[in-house]
C-alpha positions as CSV (number, residue, x, y, z in Angstrom):
1,M,-11.1,55.2,-34.0
2,V,-10.9,52.6,-31.3
3,G,-11.5,49.9,-33.8
4,Y,-8.6,51.2,-35.9
5,L,-6.4,51.2,-32.8
6,V,-7.3,47.7,-31.9
7,S,-6.6,46.5,-35.4
8,Y,-3.3,48.4,-35.3
9,F,-2.3,46.9,-32.0
10,E,-3.0,43.4,-33.2
11,Q,-0.5,43.9,-36.0
12,A,2.4,45.2,-34.1
13,P,4.1,45.0,-30.7
14,L,4.8,48.0,-28.7
15,V,8.2,49.5,-28.9
16,F,9.6,51.8,-26.2
17,V,12.6,54.0,-26.4
18,V,14.8,55.4,-23.6
19,G,18.0,57.5,-23.6
20,R,21.1,57.8,-21.4
21,V,24.5,59.4,-21.5
22,V,26.5,58.3,-24.6
23,C,30.1,58.7,-25.5
24,I,31.2,58.3,-29.1
25,G,34.9,58.4,-29.3
26,N,36.0,61.7,-27.8
27,R,32.6,63.2,-28.8
28,R,30.4,63.3,-25.7
29,L,26.7,63.8,-25.8
30,E,24.9,64.5,-22.6
31,M,21.1,63.9,-22.3
32,D,19.0,64.9,-19.4
33,I,15.7,62.9,-19.4
34,R,12.9,64.2,-17.3
35,E,9.6,62.4,-16.9
36,L,6.7,64.9,-17.3
37,E,3.2,64.7,-16.0
38,V,1.2,61.8,-17.5
39,R,-1.1,62.9,-20.4
40,K,-4.8,62.1,-20.8
41,M,-6.1,59.2,-22.9
42,S,-5.8,61.2,-26.1
43,Y,-2.1,60.9,-25.8
44,A,-2.2,57.2,-25.2
45,L,-4.3,56.9,-28.4
46,S,-1.8,58.9,-30.3
47,V,0.9,56.5,-29.3
48,F,-0.9,53.8,-31.3
49,S,-2.0,56.0,-34.2
50,Q,1.1,58.3,-34.7
51,R,1.8,59.1,-38.3
52,G,-1.1,57.0,-39.6
53,L,1.3,54.3,-40.6
54,T,0.2,51.2,-42.5
55,M,1.9,48.4,-40.6
56,K,3.2,45.1,-41.7
57,K,2.6,42.2,-39.3
58,Y,4.8,42.6,-36.3
59,A,6.4,45.8,-37.7
60,I,6.6,49.2,-36.2
61,S,8.1,52.5,-37.1
62,L,9.9,54.4,-34.4
63,C,11.6,57.7,-34.2
64,V,15.1,57.1,-32.8
65,L,17.0,60.2,-31.7
66,C,20.3,59.0,-33.0
67,I,22.2,61.4,-30.8
68,F,24.7,62.5,-33.4
69,A,24.2,66.1,-32.5
70,A,24.6,68.7,-35.2
71,T,27.0,71.5,-34.6
72,A,30.1,71.9,-32.4
73,A,29.4,73.2,-28.9
74,T,25.8,73.9,-29.9
75,A,23.0,72.8,-27.6
76,H,19.8,71.2,-29.0
77,A,16.6,70.3,-27.3
78,Q,13.8,68.2,-28.7
79,T,10.7,66.5,-27.3
80,I,10.0,63.0,-28.3
81,T,6.8,61.0,-27.5
82,A,7.4,57.5,-26.2
83,I,6.3,55.1,-23.6
84,D,8.5,55.2,-20.5
85,P,9.9,51.7,-20.2
86,C,9.8,51.9,-16.5
87,S,6.0,51.6,-16.7
88,A,4.6,50.3,-20.0
89,A,1.0,51.3,-18.8
90,S,2.0,54.9,-18.1
91,P,2.8,56.8,-21.3
92,C,4.4,60.1,-20.8
93,S,6.5,62.7,-22.6
94,L,10.3,62.7,-22.4
95,T,12.3,65.9,-22.8
96,V,15.8,65.2,-24.1
97,A,18.4,67.9,-24.0
98,I,21.3,67.1,-26.3
99,T,24.7,68.8,-26.3
100,G,27.2,68.2,-29.1
101,Q,30.9,68.9,-28.9
102,N,33.9,69.0,-31.2
103,T,32.4,68.3,-34.5
104,T,29.4,67.6,-36.6
105,F,28.2,64.0,-36.5
106,F,25.4,63.9,-39.0
107,Q,24.4,66.3,-41.8
108,G,20.9,65.0,-42.4
109,S,20.3,61.4,-43.5
110,S,22.6,61.4,-46.6
111,T,25.5,59.9,-44.7
112,V,23.6,57.1,-43.0
113,T,24.2,53.8,-44.7
114,D,22.7,51.3,-42.3
115,V,20.6,51.1,-39.1
116,W,19.9,48.0,-37.1
117,L,19.0,46.6,-33.7
118,S,20.9,43.9,-31.7
119,K,20.3,41.9,-28.6
120,G,22.9,39.2,-27.9
121,S,23.5,37.4,-31.1
122,S,20.2,38.5,-32.6
123,R,20.0,41.3,-35.2
124,I,17.2,43.1,-36.9
125,D,17.9,45.4,-39.8
126,A,15.8,48.4,-40.6
127,F,13.9,48.0,-43.8
128,S,13.8,51.7,-44.2
129,F,15.2,54.8,-42.6
130,T,14.8,58.5,-43.2
131,G,16.6,61.5,-41.6
132,I,14.3,64.0,-39.9
133,D,17.0,66.5,-39.3
134,A,20.7,66.6,-38.3
135,N,19.9,65.2,-34.8
136,S,17.4,62.4,-35.5
137,L,16.5,59.5,-37.6
138,S,13.3,57.6,-38.3
139,A,13.8,53.9,-38.8
140,S,11.4,51.1,-39.4
141,F,11.9,47.5,-38.3
142,D,10.2,44.2,-38.7
143,I,9.9,42.9,-35.1
144,P,9.4,39.1,-35.3
145,A,6.6,37.7,-33.1
146,D,9.2,35.6,-31.2
147,A,11.7,38.5,-30.7
148,N,13.4,38.5,-27.3
149,I,11.7,40.8,-24.9
150,G,14.0,43.3,-23.3
151,I,16.6,45.9,-24.4
152,W,17.7,46.0,-28.0
153,D,20.7,48.2,-28.7
154,V,20.6,50.7,-31.6
155,H,23.5,50.6,-34.2
156,V,24.1,53.1,-37.0
157,S,26.8,53.3,-39.7
158,D,27.6,56.2,-42.0
159,S,29.6,56.7,-45.1
160,V,32.4,58.6,-43.3
161,D,33.1,56.7,-40.1
162,G,31.6,53.3,-40.9
163,E,29.9,51.6,-38.0
164,L,29.7,54.0,-35.0
165,P,30.2,52.7,-31.5
166,V,27.2,50.7,-30.4
167,L,24.7,52.8,-28.5
168,A,24.5,50.2,-25.7
169,D,24.1,53.0,-23.1
170,G,22.1,55.1,-25.5
171,F,18.7,54.3,-26.8
172,A,17.3,51.0,-25.9
173,V,14.2,49.5,-27.5
174,Y,11.9,47.6,-25.3
175,T,9.5,45.2,-27.1
176,Y,6.5,44.2,-25.1
177,P,4.2,42.5,-27.6
178,D,2.3,40.3,-25.2
179,L,1.2,42.2,-22.2
180,D,-1.3,39.7,-20.8
181,G,0.9,36.7,-21.3
182,D,-1.5,34.7,-23.4
183,G,1.0,34.0,-26.1
184,K,-0.4,36.3,-28.7
185,V,-0.7,40.0,-29.5
186,D,-4.4,41.0,-29.7
187,S,-7.1,43.4,-28.5
188,K,-6.8,42.0,-25.0
189,D,-3.3,43.5,-24.7
190,F,-4.7,46.8,-25.8
191,A,-7.4,46.5,-23.2
192,F,-4.8,45.5,-20.5
193,F,-2.8,48.6,-21.4
194,S,-5.7,51.0,-21.5
195,R,-7.4,49.8,-18.3
196,H,-4.3,50.0,-16.2
197,W,-3.3,53.4,-17.6
198,L,-6.8,55.0,-17.4
199,E,-7.2,53.9,-13.8
200,G,-3.9,55.3,-12.9
201,V,-3.0,52.2,-11.0
202,I,0.6,51.8,-11.8
203,P,3.0,53.5,-9.3
204,Q,6.1,55.1,-10.6
205,D,8.4,52.7,-8.7
206,M,6.9,49.6,-10.4
207,V,7.6,48.2,-13.8
208,L,5.7,45.8,-16.0
209,I,7.0,42.3,-16.3
210,P,5.3,40.9,-19.4
211,G,4.0,37.4,-19.3
212,G,5.9,34.6,-21.0
213,E,7.6,31.2,-20.8
214,F,11.1,30.4,-19.6
215,Q,13.3,27.5,-18.5
216,M,13.6,27.8,-14.7
217,G,16.6,26.5,-12.9
218,D,20.3,25.9,-13.2
219,S,21.0,25.4,-16.9
220,F,24.8,25.2,-16.3
221,G,24.6,22.3,-13.9
222,E,26.8,24.0,-11.4
223,G,24.4,24.8,-8.5
224,G,22.8,22.7,-5.8
225,S,20.5,19.8,-6.5
226,D,17.5,22.0,-5.4
227,E,18.1,24.1,-8.6
228,R,17.2,21.1,-10.8
229,P,15.6,19.8,-12.9
230,V,15.4,22.7,-15.2
231,H,11.7,23.0,-16.1
232,T,9.3,25.0,-18.2
233,V,7.3,27.7,-16.4
234,R,4.8,30.0,-17.9
235,L,3.8,33.2,-16.1
236,D,1.1,35.8,-16.5
237,S,2.3,39.4,-16.6
238,F,2.8,41.3,-13.3
239,Y,4.4,44.4,-11.9
240,M,7.5,44.4,-9.8
241,G,9.3,47.1,-7.8
242,K,12.3,48.7,-9.6
243,Y,14.1,48.7,-6.3
244,E,14.3,46.9,-3.0
245,I,12.2,48.6,-0.3
246,T,14.3,51.2,1.5
247,N,14.8,52.2,5.1
248,E,12.9,55.4,4.5
249,Q,10.0,53.6,3.0
250,Y,9.8,51.0,5.8
251,C,10.1,53.8,8.3
252,A,6.9,55.4,6.9
253,F,5.1,52.1,7.4
254,L,6.4,51.7,11.0
255,N,5.3,55.2,12.0
256,W,1.9,54.7,10.5
257,A,1.6,51.2,12.1
258,D,2.6,52.6,15.5
259,D,0.1,55.4,15.3
260,N,-2.7,53.0,14.3
261,G,-2.1,50.1,16.7
262,W,-0.7,47.6,14.2
263,I,2.5,47.0,16.1
264,T,4.1,46.9,19.5
265,V,7.8,47.6,20.3
266,A,9.5,45.7,23.1
267,S,13.2,45.6,23.8
268,G,13.9,47.1,20.4
269,V,11.9,44.5,18.5
270,V,8.9,45.5,16.4
271,C,6.1,42.8,16.4
272,K,2.5,42.4,15.3
273,A,0.3,44.0,17.9
274,G,-1.2,41.6,20.4
275,S,1.1,38.7,19.4
276,G,3.7,39.1,22.1
277,T,6.9,38.1,20.2
278,S,5.3,35.5,17.9
279,F,5.3,37.6,14.8
280,P,8.5,39.8,14.8
281,Y,8.7,42.4,12.0
282,C,12.1,43.9,12.4
283,Y,14.9,44.9,14.8
284,T,15.6,48.5,15.6
285,S,19.0,49.9,16.5
286,A,18.2,49.3,20.2
287,S,18.2,45.5,19.6
288,S,20.8,45.2,16.9
289,S,23.6,47.5,15.8
290,Y,23.1,46.3,12.3
291,S,19.6,47.9,12.1
292,Q,19.5,51.4,10.5
293,I,16.1,52.1,12.1
294,A,16.0,54.1,15.4
295,Y,13.0,54.3,17.7
296,S,12.9,57.2,20.2
297,G,10.0,59.2,21.7
298,G,7.5,57.1,19.8
299,V,9.0,57.9,16.4
300,F,10.9,55.7,14.0
301,S,13.7,57.3,12.0
302,V,16.6,56.3,9.7
303,Q,20.1,56.5,11.1
304,S,23.4,57.4,9.4
305,K,26.2,54.9,9.2
306,G,29.8,56.2,9.0
307,G,28.4,59.6,8.3
308,R,26.3,58.3,5.4
309,D,22.5,58.8,5.3
310,M,21.0,55.3,5.0
311,S,17.5,56.4,4.0
312,N,18.0,55.1,0.4
313,D,19.7,51.9,1.3
314,P,17.5,48.7,1.4
315,M,15.7,47.8,4.6
316,V,17.4,45.0,6.4
317,M,16.9,43.1,9.7
318,V,13.3,42.6,8.5
319,S,11.6,39.2,8.7
320,W,9.3,37.6,6.2
321,Y,6.4,38.7,8.4
322,G,7.6,42.2,8.4
323,A,7.8,42.2,4.6
324,A,4.3,40.7,4.3
325,A,2.9,43.3,6.7
326,Y,4.5,46.1,4.6
327,C,2.7,44.7,1.6
328,N,-0.7,44.8,3.3
329,W,0.0,48.3,4.5
330,R,0.9,49.7,1.1
331,S,-2.1,47.9,-0.4
332,Q,-4.4,49.7,2.1
333,Q,-2.7,53.0,1.5
334,E,-3.2,52.8,-2.3
335,G,-6.7,51.3,-2.3
336,Y,-5.8,47.7,-3.2
337,E,-6.9,44.5,-1.6
338,S,-4.7,43.0,1.2
339,C,-3.1,39.8,0.0
340,Y,-1.9,38.4,3.4
341,D,-4.3,37.1,6.0
342,I,-2.4,38.0,9.2
343,A,-5.0,36.2,11.3
344,D,-3.8,32.9,9.7
345,P,-0.9,31.3,11.6
346,N,1.1,31.0,8.4
347,W,0.0,34.3,6.9
348,E,-0.8,32.6,3.6
349,C,-1.2,34.8,0.5
350,D,-4.5,34.9,-1.3
351,F,-3.5,35.1,-4.9
352,S,-7.0,36.0,-6.0
353,K,-6.5,39.4,-4.3
354,K,-5.3,42.3,-6.3
355,G,-2.7,44.1,-4.3
356,Y,0.9,44.1,-3.2
357,R,2.7,40.9,-2.2
358,L,6.1,39.2,-2.3
359,A,7.1,37.6,-5.6
360,T,6.7,33.9,-6.1
361,E,10.0,32.2,-6.6
362,A,9.2,31.7,-10.3
363,E,8.3,35.3,-10.8
364,W,11.5,36.4,-9.1
365,E,13.8,34.3,-11.3
366,Y,11.9,35.2,-14.5
367,A,12.1,38.9,-13.7
368,A,15.8,38.7,-12.6
369,R,16.7,37.3,-16.0
370,G,15.5,40.5,-17.5
371,G,14.1,38.9,-20.7
372,E,17.5,37.3,-21.4
373,H,16.1,33.8,-22.1
374,D,18.1,32.8,-25.2
375,P,20.8,32.1,-24.2
376,Y,20.2,31.6,-20.5
377,Y,22.8,33.5,-18.4
378,R,24.2,33.0,-15.0
379,F,23.4,36.6,-14.0
380,P,20.8,39.2,-15.2
381,W,23.3,40.6,-17.7
382,G,25.5,37.7,-18.9
383,D,27.7,34.9,-17.7
384,T,30.3,36.9,-15.7
385,I,30.1,39.2,-12.8
386,S,32.2,42.1,-11.4
387,H,32.0,44.9,-8.9
388,S,30.9,47.3,-11.7
389,Q,27.6,45.3,-11.8
390,A,26.7,44.4,-8.2
391,N,27.5,44.8,-4.5
392,Y,28.7,41.4,-3.5
393,Y,31.8,39.6,-2.2
394,S,34.2,38.9,-5.1
395,S,36.6,36.0,-5.1
396,S,38.8,34.3,-7.6
397,Y,37.4,30.8,-6.8
398,Y,35.1,30.8,-9.9
399,S,36.4,31.8,-13.3
400,Y,33.2,33.7,-14.0
401,D,34.0,36.3,-11.3
402,I,36.2,38.7,-13.3
403,S,36.1,41.7,-10.9
404,P,39.5,43.6,-10.8
405,T,38.7,44.3,-7.1
406,R,38.3,41.4,-4.7
407,G,36.6,41.0,-1.4
408,Y,33.8,43.3,-0.3
409,H,32.8,46.1,-2.7
410,P,35.3,48.9,-2.2
411,A,32.7,51.6,-2.7
412,W,30.5,50.4,0.2
413,D,33.2,49.3,2.7
414,E,33.4,52.6,4.7
415,I,33.8,51.4,8.3
416,D,32.7,47.9,7.6
417,P,31.1,46.4,4.5
418,Y,27.4,47.0,4.0
419,T,24.5,47.7,1.7
420,S,24.6,50.2,-1.2
421,P,21.8,52.7,-2.0
422,V,19.2,51.2,-4.2
423,G,19.8,51.9,-7.9
424,S,23.6,52.2,-7.6
425,F,24.1,49.8,-10.4
426,S,22.6,49.5,-13.9
427,A,19.2,47.9,-14.3
428,N,18.5,44.7,-16.1
429,G,16.4,44.3,-19.2
430,Y,13.2,44.9,-17.3
431,D,14.5,48.0,-15.6
432,L,15.0,46.3,-12.3
433,H,17.9,47.2,-10.1
434,D,19.9,45.0,-7.6
435,M,18.3,41.8,-8.6
436,V,21.5,40.2,-7.5
437,G,23.7,41.4,-4.7
438,N,23.0,44.1,-2.1
439,V,20.4,42.1,-0.1
440,W,18.8,38.7,-0.3
441,E,15.1,39.2,-1.1
442,W,12.2,37.4,0.6
443,C,9.9,35.5,-1.8
444,D,6.4,34.3,-1.0
445,D,7.0,30.6,-1.4
446,W,7.6,28.0,1.2
447,Y,10.9,26.3,0.5
448,L,11.1,22.6,-0.5
449,S,14.3,21.3,-1.9
450,P,12.8,18.8,-4.5
451,Y,10.0,21.2,-5.5
452,Y,11.2,21.6,-9.1
453,S,10.4,18.0,-9.8
454,S,6.7,18.5,-9.2
455,S,6.2,22.3,-9.8
456,P,3.2,23.2,-11.9
457,Q,4.0,24.6,-15.3
458,T,1.7,27.6,-15.1
459,N,2.0,30.3,-12.4
460,P,3.5,28.1,-9.7
461,T,3.2,29.5,-6.2
462,G,5.3,27.0,-4.3
463,P,4.6,24.2,-1.9
464,T,1.4,24.3,0.2
465,D,3.3,24.4,3.5
466,G,6.8,24.2,4.9
467,S,9.0,25.4,7.7
468,S,11.0,28.1,5.9
469,R,10.5,30.7,3.1
470,V,12.6,31.2,0.0
471,L,15.3,33.9,-0.3
472,R,16.7,34.9,-3.7
473,G,19.4,37.1,-5.2
474,G,22.4,37.1,-2.8
475,G,23.6,40.0,-0.8
476,W,26.5,42.3,-0.2
477,S,28.4,39.6,1.6
478,S,27.5,36.8,-0.8
479,D,30.0,35.3,-3.2
480,E,29.6,35.1,-7.0
481,T,27.9,31.7,-7.0
482,Q,25.2,32.9,-4.6
483,C,24.5,35.8,-7.0
484,R,23.5,33.5,-9.9
485,V,19.9,34.0,-10.8
486,A,19.2,30.2,-10.3
487,D,20.6,30.1,-6.8
488,R,18.1,29.3,-4.0
489,Y,18.3,29.9,-0.3
490,D,15.8,29.7,2.6
491,Y,15.2,30.7,6.2
492,Y,12.4,30.6,8.8
493,Q,9.8,33.4,8.6
494,S,11.0,35.3,11.7
495,Y,14.6,35.4,10.5
496,R,16.1,38.9,10.6
497,N,19.6,39.6,9.2
498,H,21.6,42.6,7.9
499,R,21.9,40.9,4.5
500,V,18.1,40.3,4.0
501,G,15.5,42.6,2.6
502,F,12.6,42.5,0.0
503,R,10.9,44.1,-2.9
504,L,7.2,44.2,-4.0
505,V,5.1,42.6,-6.7
506,L,1.7,44.1,-7.7
507,D,-0.6,41.6,-9.4
508,L,-3.5,43.3,-11.3
509,N,-4.4,40.5,-13.8
């Protein structure tokens, strides 16, 4: 059985499917997706062997719930098996409740004339499709070995309406053919998937970023000189947090650290225990009105701002040291190795350790691009930006800022402009939220302006030393040019600001 599965996997990349709310004309279909408890390995094996298909090279048959619900005002519910794209190593069941309104969309497969996938200018036509019932469709596609990794939109046309509106917010196909980043799909990828899934090591708030090669830097020639030259970088796969670390999450760390003697609090500043003020982690509200973390009676808690609970907003006023300390704490809590040596004056990361850490600058840019490497975009989703896509400061200075609202984001400018709850905007192609805007994110690398001229091609980790660390992504007060995925910024390690936060990387290769 295992031999068959390995053979199967060598022939075809994994394809993942996810659903969201879809509107087709005035016919609205609502789907509620609930992630259920992860199944045992027998389920994982069934993902690879479903239907006993004989596969072409780089071809896979997938069951696409085409969401053209059957009967007016009739509710339908089906269960589909798929791999949750938020964690490729954690297969699960998805329950999709579908409600159709107004009219019948499909009556079986007889009306379907064409099915295809699209991603940017690329198109893949189904080489066969068969209706399962009035609500669903089974379609098979040849997925080329060099297919762009990321979200592929599903298109369907029928003999009555012609091409139906693109399901851009409906089912998206994620192709992850090369999980270990060695440039080929083989049994090692199956082993990578199986080991991580069996060991249960992938937390729900992390997503797989498959290894690959990309052109790093400013391909538009419109940024600073430190964004050039554009250069080739190849990365192994890694896991990255879907969201920036929140105030609530950081509060949990601070309370544990206080109880266990990891920190001291003096004049509203949290520092490494025994260091005096040499290694500050973060401000509390007693030292900065911008901090959303209060400290009273030996307990850290999240404040409200303008009557809004700030628990789910990104942690700010946190230094690079504070971010690295959080990484070590979470590694300890979940049984991983600690990556940062806090006894070292520079807290250098040991990349041989398997635990949480900050992203390298190359990992951050690669992940922020969301698999959109051909063509290369300014932003994670394309070449223009607006307030519908990110929390940032909009201006008319650059033509690629097309937001109809200007200045600070109107939704998060209650008393004064500030952060937005994590996940308030759509994810990129790797299911990562707020990769630009909201808060600048600390990276592991030391900053060096001309580093791109000498950067290693494979898994670069930045200069060996420096005086400041890299920040990426822009924040809620950043303009459109600072939100470009190629933009670079830096500050010293103890810097704390209400526009700066962080997210995690988990390296298990």
